[in-house]
N, C-alpha and C positions, 0 to 999 in steps of 0.2 A: 382727644380729648377735650374735659370740663370744663366749659366755660364761666363767667362769676365776671361782675361789675362793682368796688364797694366806690361811695359815692360819701363823699366828705365835703363840710365848707372849711376846716381848714382850725376852727377851734381845738382846745385843748379831748376837747370830750372825741372829740370826731381822732383827730392825729396822738390819742393813746389806745384806743379804736381797731383805727388802721395802721399802728406798730405790732397791737397782739395780735392781730391777722393774718402778715405777714410772716410772725415766728408762726400760722401755728398750719399755713395753710403749703400744702408740699406742691409747689411747685412744677414738678416736671408728670402732676394728675391734673393743674384742673392752672387753664391761664388767666389768672388779677389781671381785673384795666382795675387803674382804682384812679376816680375822678376827681380831682379838687373844681367844685362848682364855683368857689370864690374866680380863682383862675380860668375858669372852663365854663357860663355864661350859658355857655349856645348849645351846651348840654344839659341844661335843665328842663327842658325844654322833653325830651327823652327817659331821663327818669321821671314824671310827673307821668311817662305813660305807660314805663313800667309798672309803677304803683308804687314807684317813693313819692309818700307823703311827710318824714321827716329825714335829718339825718345825725348819724351816723346808718347807713342804711345796704345791705346786701342785699342783687340782683342773684337771682342764679340763669343755668339757663336752660334750667322747666320751671318760666314765670313764679316763679316761689321767689317770694321781700322779704327779708329778714330784717326788723327794725329795728337798732340798735343799742339803745342805757341809749335815749332823748335826748341830742343836741339843740337842736332848731325845728325848725317847722319849715316849708319850703315856704311860707312866703317869708316867713325869716332871713332866706337863702336868693332871693329876690328881692331882701333887700328896701 
């Protein structure tokens, strides 16, 4: 099964992107993890290491990072 991680910070842009993504992804084929960086700040370094520059972003298991409708930079997420 493929794996993807969706990172967001809880802003309206991020929440909308999350809902749209959840409606599109076939979870029988993709293990989709959703990470709210505002609630799990300890995951920020891992997101950055994966190549996330802004949120919302989807990181695929092949290493591709898809930045979706720029909501916040990682510096803004760190606060």
